[in-house]
The first five atom37 places (N, CA, C, CB, O) and aatype in JSON, in Angstrom:
{
  "aatype": [20, 20, 20, 20, 20, 20, 20, 20, 20, 20, 20, 20, 20, 20, 20, 20, 20, 20, 20, 20, 20, 20, 20, 20, 20, 20, 20, 20, 20, 20, 20, 20, 20, 20, 20, 20, 20, 20, 20, 20, 20, 20, 20, 20, 20, 20, 20, 20, 20, 20, 20, 20, 20, 20, 20, 20, 20, 20, 20, 20, 20, 20, 20, 20, 20, 20, 20, 20, 20, 20, 20, 20, 20, 20, 20, 20, 20, 20, 20, 20, 20, 20],
  "atom_mask": [
    [1, 1, 1, 1, 1],
    [1, 1, 1, 1, 1],
    [1, 1, 1, 1, 1],
    [1, 1, 1, 1, 1],
    [1, 1, 1, 1, 1],
    [1, 1, 1, 1, 1],
    [1, 1, 1, 1, 1],
    [1, 1, 1, 1, 1],
    [1, 1, 1, 1, 1],
    [1, 1, 1, 1, 1],
    [1, 1, 1, 1, 1],
    [1, 1, 1, 1, 1],
    [1, 1, 1, 1, 1],
    [1, 1, 1, 1, 1],
    [1, 1, 1, 1, 1],
    [1, 1, 1, 1, 1],
    [1, 1, 1, 1, 1],
    [1, 1, 1, 1, 1],
    [1, 1, 1, 1, 1],
    [1, 1, 1, 1, 1],
    [1, 1, 1, 1, 1],
    [1, 1, 1, 1, 1],
    [1, 1, 1, 1, 1],
    [1, 1, 1, 1, 1],
    [1, 1, 1, 1, 1],
    [1, 1, 1, 1, 1],
    [1, 1, 1, 1, 1],
    [1, 1, 1, 1, 1],
    [1, 1, 1, 1, 1],
    [1, 1, 1, 1, 1],
    [1, 1, 1, 1, 1],
    [1, 1, 1, 1, 1],
    [1, 1, 1, 1, 1],
    [1, 1, 1, 1, 1],
    [1, 1, 1, 1, 1],
    [1, 1, 1, 1, 1],
    [1, 1, 1, 1, 1],
    [1, 1, 1, 1, 1],
    [1, 1, 1, 1, 1],
    [1, 1, 1, 1, 1],
    [1, 1, 1, 1, 1],
    [1, 1, 1, 1, 1],
    [1, 1, 1, 1, 1],
    [1, 1, 1, 1, 1],
    [1, 1, 1, 1, 1],
    [1, 1, 1, 1, 1],
    [1, 1, 1, 1, 1],
    [1, 1, 1, 1, 1],
    [1, 1, 1, 1, 1],
    [1, 1, 1, 1, 1],
    [1, 1, 1, 1, 1],
    [1, 1, 1, 1, 1],
    [1, 1, 1, 1, 1],
    [1, 1, 1, 1, 1],
    [1, 1, 1, 1, 1],
    [1, 1, 1, 1, 1],
    [1, 1, 1, 1, 1],
    [1, 1, 1, 1, 1],
    [1, 1, 1, 1, 1],
    [1, 1, 1, 1, 1],
    [1, 1, 1, 1, 1],
    [1, 1, 1, 1, 1],
    [1, 1, 1, 1, 1],
    [1, 1, 1, 1, 1],
    [1, 1, 1, 1, 1],
    [1, 1, 1, 1, 1],
    [1, 1, 1, 1, 1],
    [1, 1, 1, 1, 1],
    [1, 1, 1, 1, 1],
    [1, 1, 1, 1, 1],
    [1, 1, 1, 1, 1],
    [1, 1, 1, 1, 1],
    [1, 1, 1, 1, 1],
    [1, 1, 1, 1, 1],
    [1, 1, 1, 1, 1],
    [1, 1, 1, 1, 1],
    [1, 1, 1, 1, 1],
    [1, 1, 1, 1, 1],
    [1, 1, 1, 1, 1],
    [1, 1, 1, 1, 1],
    [1, 1, 1, 1, 1],
    [1, 1, 1, 1, 1]
  ],
  "atom_positions": [
    [[113.74, 70.39, 131.3], [112.73, 70.31, 130.24], [111.35, 70.64, 130.82], [112.72, 68.89, 129.59], [111.02, 70.22, 131.93]],
    [[110.57, 71.38, 130.06], [109.24, 71.78, 130.52], [108.25, 70.64, 130.39], [108.75, 73.0, 129.73], [108.47, 69.71, 129.61]],
    [[107.17, 70.71, 131.15], [106.13, 69.68, 131.09], [105.26, 69.81, 129.84], [105.26, 69.74, 132.33], [104.73, 68.82, 129.35]],
    [[105.11, 71.03, 129.33], [104.26, 71.26, 128.17], [105.05, 71.13, 126.87], [103.6, 72.64, 128.25], [106.19, 71.6, 126.79]],
    [[104.45, 70.48, 125.85], [105.15, 70.39, 124.56], [105.37, 71.77, 123.94], [104.36, 69.49, 123.59], [104.57, 72.68, 124.17]],
    [[106.43, 71.92, 123.16], [106.78, 73.2, 122.55], [105.87, 73.57, 121.39], [108.2, 73.17, 122.08], [105.89, 74.72, 120.94]],
    [[105.08, 72.64, 120.87], [104.26, 72.91, 119.7], [102.89, 73.49, 120.02], [104.09, 71.66, 118.93], [102.1, 73.71, 119.1]],
    [[102.58, 73.74, 121.26], [101.29, 74.33, 121.62], [101.36, 75.84, 121.41], [100.9, 74.0, 123.08], [102.25, 76.51, 121.92]],
    [[100.39, 76.37, 120.65], [100.33, 77.8, 120.37], [99.0, 78.33, 120.88], [100.51, 78.09, 118.84], [97.95, 77.76, 120.57]],
    [[99.03, 79.39, 121.64], [97.81, 80.01, 122.11], [97.45, 81.18, 121.22], [97.96, 80.47, 123.57], [98.28, 82.04, 120.95]],
    [[96.2, 81.2, 120.77], [95.7, 82.27, 119.91], [94.69, 83.07, 120.72], [95.06, 81.71, 118.59], [93.67, 82.53, 121.15]],
    [[94.97, 84.34, 120.94], [94.13, 85.18, 121.8], [92.68, 85.24, 121.37], [94.69, 86.56, 121.86], [91.79, 85.27, 122.22]],
    [[92.41, 85.28, 120.06], [91.04, 85.44, 119.57], [90.23, 84.15, 119.58], [91.07, 85.99, 118.19], [89.03, 84.19, 119.34]],
    [[90.85, 83.02, 119.86], [90.14, 81.75, 119.86], [90.65, 80.91, 121.03], [90.34, 80.99, 118.51], [91.59, 80.13, 120.9]],
    [[90.01, 81.09, 122.17], [90.4, 80.35, 123.37], [89.28, 79.39, 123.73], [90.7, 81.31, 124.55], [88.14, 79.57, 123.32]],
    [[89.62, 78.36, 124.5], [88.63, 77.39, 124.92], [88.43, 77.51, 126.42], [89.05, 75.96, 124.54], [89.36, 77.77, 127.18]],
    [[87.17, 77.3, 126.82], [86.92, 77.31, 128.25], [87.18, 75.9, 128.8], [85.45, 77.77, 128.56], [87.67, 75.04, 128.07]],
    [[86.87, 75.65, 130.03], [87.13, 74.36, 130.65], [86.37, 73.21, 130.02], [86.78, 74.42, 132.09], [86.75, 72.05, 130.19]],
    [[85.29, 73.5, 129.3], [84.5, 72.46, 128.66], [84.95, 72.19, 127.23], [83.03, 72.84, 128.66], [84.36, 71.35, 126.55]],
    [[85.98, 72.87, 126.76], [86.48, 72.65, 125.4], [85.74, 73.47, 124.35], [86.38, 71.21, 125.06], [85.95, 73.26, 123.15]],
    [[84.88, 74.4, 124.78], [84.12, 75.22, 123.84], [84.89, 76.5, 123.53], [82.73, 75.56, 124.41], [85.43, 77.15, 124.42]],
    [[84.93, 76.85, 122.26], [85.64, 78.05, 121.84], [84.83, 79.3, 122.17], [85.95, 77.99, 120.33], [83.6, 79.27, 122.16]],
    [[85.53, 80.38, 122.47], [84.88, 81.66, 122.67], [85.84, 82.74, 122.21], [84.47, 81.87, 124.15], [87.02, 82.47, 121.99]],
    [[85.35, 83.96, 122.07], [86.17, 85.06, 121.55], [85.6, 85.51, 120.22], [87.65, 84.63, 121.39], [84.53, 85.07, 119.81]],
    [[86.33, 86.41, 119.54], [85.84, 86.96, 118.27], [85.62, 85.88, 117.21], [86.82, 87.99, 117.73], [84.59, 85.9, 116.53]],
    [[86.53, 84.95, 117.06], [86.44, 83.94, 115.99], [85.33, 82.92, 116.24], [87.76, 83.23, 115.84], [84.83, 82.34, 115.29]],
    [[84.95, 82.7, 117.48], [83.96, 81.67, 117.8], [82.58, 82.01, 117.23], [83.86, 81.48, 119.3], [81.85, 81.09, 116.85]],
    [[82.18, 83.28, 117.17], [80.86, 83.65, 116.71], [80.79, 84.03, 115.25], [80.37, 84.77, 117.52], [79.75, 84.49, 114.78]],
    [[81.85, 83.85, 114.51], [81.89, 84.24, 113.1], [81.04, 83.29, 112.26], [83.35, 84.25, 112.57], [81.24, 82.08, 112.28]],
    [[80.09, 83.85, 111.54], [79.17, 83.04, 110.74], [79.83, 82.58, 109.44], [77.89, 83.82, 110.43], [80.63, 83.31, 108.85]],
    [[79.49, 81.36, 109.01], [80.12, 80.79, 107.82], [79.17, 79.84, 107.11], [81.41, 80.06, 108.2], [78.17, 79.39, 107.67]],
    [[79.51, 79.53, 105.86], [78.85, 78.49, 105.08], [79.92, 77.51, 104.63], [78.08, 79.1, 103.85], [81.04, 77.9, 104.31]],
    [[79.58, 76.23, 104.62], [80.49, 75.22, 104.09], [80.13, 74.98, 102.63], [80.4, 73.89, 104.92], [78.98, 74.7, 102.31]],
    [[81.11, 75.09, 101.75], [80.87, 74.96, 100.31], [81.75, 73.87, 99.72], [81.14, 76.3, 99.58], [82.96, 73.84, 99.95]],
    [[81.13, 72.96, 98.97], [81.89, 71.97, 98.2], [81.93, 72.47, 96.76], [81.24, 70.51, 98.28], [80.9, 72.58, 96.11]],
    [[83.12, 72.79, 96.28], [83.31, 73.28, 94.92], [83.48, 72.09, 93.98], [84.55, 74.24, 94.83], [84.48, 71.38, 94.04]],
    [[82.48, 71.88, 93.09], [82.54, 70.77, 92.14], [83.64, 70.95, 91.11], [81.2, 70.62, 91.44], [84.13, 69.97, 90.55]],
    [[84.04, 72.19, 90.85], [85.07, 72.45, 89.84], [86.37, 71.72, 90.14], [85.34, 73.94, 89.74], [87.04, 71.25, 89.22]],
    [[86.73, 71.61, 91.4], [88.0, 70.98, 91.79], [87.81, 69.92, 92.88], [88.98, 72.03, 92.28], [88.78, 69.43, 93.44]],
    [[86.55, 69.57, 93.17], [86.24, 68.61, 94.22], [86.93, 69.0, 95.53], [86.67, 67.19, 93.79], [87.62, 68.19, 96.15]],
    [[86.73, 70.25, 95.94], [87.38, 70.8, 97.13], [86.34, 71.41, 98.05], [88.45, 71.84, 96.75], [85.26, 71.82, 97.61]],
    [[86.66, 71.48, 99.33], [85.77, 72.07, 100.34], [86.43, 73.32, 100.93], [85.44, 71.05, 101.46], [87.65, 73.37, 101.1]],
    [[85.6, 74.31, 101.24], [86.09, 75.5, 101.91], [84.95, 76.15, 102.67], [86.71, 76.49, 100.89], [83.77, 75.9, 102.39]],
    [[85.29, 76.98, 103.63], [84.28, 77.79, 104.32], [84.25, 79.17, 103.71], [84.57, 77.87, 105.85], [85.28, 79.7, 103.28]],
    [[83.06, 79.76, 103.67], [82.89, 81.14, 103.22], [82.36, 81.93, 104.41], [81.91, 81.23, 101.97], [81.51, 81.45, 105.15]],
    [[82.88, 83.14, 104.58], [82.47, 83.98, 105.7], [81.74, 85.22, 105.21], [83.7, 84.38, 106.54], [81.88, 85.62, 104.06]],
    [[80.95, 85.82, 106.11], [80.21, 87.05, 105.76], [81.17, 88.17, 105.4], [79.3, 87.49, 106.92], [82.25, 88.3, 105.98]],
    [[80.75, 88.98, 104.44], [81.56, 90.17, 104.09], [81.39, 91.23, 105.18], [81.15, 90.74, 102.7], [80.57, 91.08, 106.08]],
    [[82.17, 92.28, 105.09], [82.17, 93.33, 106.12], [80.8, 93.98, 106.27], [83.2, 94.39, 105.79], [80.42, 94.36, 107.38]],
    [[80.05, 94.12, 105.18], [78.74, 94.74, 105.24], [77.64, 93.81, 105.72], [78.38, 95.27, 103.9], [76.53, 94.26, 106.0]],
    [[77.94, 92.51, 105.82], [76.93, 91.54, 106.26], [75.87, 91.25, 105.22], [76.27, 92.02, 107.51], [74.79, 90.76, 105.56]],
    [[76.15, 91.55, 103.95], [75.16, 91.38, 102.89], [75.31, 90.08, 102.11], [75.24, 92.52, 101.94], [74.4, 89.69, 101.37]],
    [[76.46, 89.4, 102.25], [76.7, 88.17, 101.49], [77.82, 87.36, 102.14], [77.05, 88.49, 100.03], [78.64, 87.89, 102.89]],
    [[77.83, 86.08, 101.83], [78.96, 85.22, 102.17], [79.85, 85.2, 100.93], [78.5, 83.75, 102.59], [79.36, 85.0, 99.82]],
    [[81.14, 85.4, 101.1], [82.06, 85.45, 99.96], [83.24, 84.52, 100.2], [82.56, 86.89, 99.73], [83.69, 84.32, 101.33]],
    [[83.73, 83.94, 99.1], [84.88, 83.05, 99.2], [85.36, 82.62, 97.83], [84.54, 81.83, 100.04], [84.82, 83.04, 96.8]],
    [[86.38, 81.77, 97.84], [86.99, 81.27, 96.6], [87.27, 79.79, 96.74], [88.29, 82.04, 96.27], [87.46, 79.28, 97.84]],
    [[87.29, 79.1, 95.6], [87.7, 77.71, 95.57], [89.17, 77.66, 96.01], [87.51, 77.07, 94.13], [89.98, 78.44, 95.5]],
    [[89.52, 76.78, 96.92], [90.89, 76.75, 97.41], [91.91, 76.24, 96.38], [90.96, 75.89, 98.63], [93.11, 76.39, 96.58]],
    [[91.44, 75.64, 95.3], [92.37, 75.11, 94.29], [92.49, 76.0, 93.06], [91.93, 73.73, 93.87], [93.6, 76.29, 92.61]],
    [[91.36, 76.45, 92.49], [91.42, 77.23, 91.25], [91.08, 78.71, 91.45], [90.48, 76.64, 90.22], [91.15, 79.49, 90.5]],
    [[90.73, 79.1, 92.66], [90.4, 80.48, 93.03], [89.13, 81.01, 92.37], [91.55, 81.38, 92.66], [88.94, 82.23, 92.29]],
    [[88.25, 80.13, 91.92], [86.95, 80.55, 91.39], [86.2, 81.27, 92.5], [86.12, 79.33, 90.86], [86.07, 80.75, 93.61]],
    [[85.7, 82.47, 92.2], [85.05, 83.31, 93.2], [83.57, 82.96, 93.31], [85.22, 84.8, 92.86], [82.92, 82.64, 92.31]],
    [[83.04, 83.03, 94.53], [81.63, 82.75, 94.77], [81.11, 83.74, 95.81], [81.42, 81.28, 95.25], [81.79, 84.03, 96.8]],
    [[79.92, 84.25, 95.56], [79.26, 85.15, 96.49], [77.83, 84.66, 96.67], [79.29, 86.62, 96.0], [77.12, 84.44, 95.69]],
    [[77.39, 84.5, 97.91], [76.04, 84.04, 98.22], [75.34, 85.15, 98.99], [76.06, 82.7, 99.04], [75.69, 85.42, 100.13]],
    [[74.34, 85.81, 98.36], [73.67, 86.92, 99.03], [72.86, 86.45, 100.25], [72.75, 87.64, 98.05], [72.37, 85.33, 100.29]],
    [[72.73, 87.34, 101.22], [71.93, 87.07, 102.42], [70.61, 87.79, 102.24], [72.67, 87.54, 103.73], [70.56, 89.01, 102.12]],
    [[69.52, 87.02, 102.24], [68.19, 87.59, 102.02], [67.32, 87.52, 103.25], [67.51, 86.9, 100.87], [67.69, 86.88, 104.23]],
    [[66.16, 88.17, 103.21], [65.28, 88.21, 104.38], [64.67, 86.85, 104.72], [64.17, 89.2, 104.14], [64.45, 86.57, 105.89]],
    [[64.4, 86.0, 103.71], [63.81, 84.68, 103.97], [64.81, 83.72, 104.57], [63.24, 84.09, 102.7], [64.52, 83.05, 105.56]],
    [[65.98, 83.66, 103.97], [67.1, 82.87, 104.47], [66.84, 81.38, 104.58], [67.48, 83.38, 105.8], [65.78, 80.88, 104.18]],
    [[67.82, 80.68, 105.11], [67.73, 79.26, 105.36], [68.63, 78.91, 106.54], [68.14, 78.45, 104.1], [69.59, 79.62, 106.82]],
    [[68.31, 77.84, 107.22], [69.14, 77.38, 108.34], [70.23, 76.44, 107.86], [68.27, 76.69, 109.41], [71.1, 76.03, 108.64]],
    [[70.2, 76.09, 106.58], [71.19, 75.18, 106.02], [72.58, 75.82, 106.03], [70.8, 74.76, 104.6], [72.7, 77.01, 105.73]],
    [[73.61, 75.07, 106.36], [74.97, 75.58, 106.45], [75.91, 75.01, 105.4], [75.53, 75.3, 107.81], [77.0, 75.55, 105.2]],
    [[75.51, 73.94, 104.72], [76.39, 73.29, 103.74], [75.75, 73.31, 102.35], [76.69, 71.83, 104.17], [74.57, 72.98, 102.19]],
    [[76.54, 73.7, 101.35], [76.04, 73.84, 99.97], [77.07, 73.28, 99.0], [75.73, 75.31, 99.64], [78.22, 73.01, 99.35]],
    [[76.6, 73.12, 97.76], [77.47, 72.65, 96.67], [77.47, 73.7, 95.57], [76.99, 71.26, 96.12], [76.41, 74.15, 95.14]],
    [[78.65, 74.08, 95.12], [78.78, 75.04, 94.02], [79.2, 74.28, 92.78], [79.82, 76.18, 94.37], [80.28, 73.69, 92.74]],
    [[78.33, 74.29, 91.74], [78.66, 73.55, 90.52], [78.78, 74.51, 89.33], [77.6, 72.48, 90.22], [79.05, 74.07, 88.22]]
  ]
}
């Protein structure tokens, strides 16, 4: 029997260094945390390919949401969609 459990999966795009910090393509991906009031659910939204907006859907009812990225911006990462 091996020393390592069989349920450990290594993902090439998201590895951790010795300090437990993630690095790779997925580590630098920008996101917004959204609480969807329609279904009382939380999800992350990621930038679209053009970098012009954050796009996503409610994980329960699939309501679509797009948040444009403007020049003024905000440092806030968590929002509520009602």
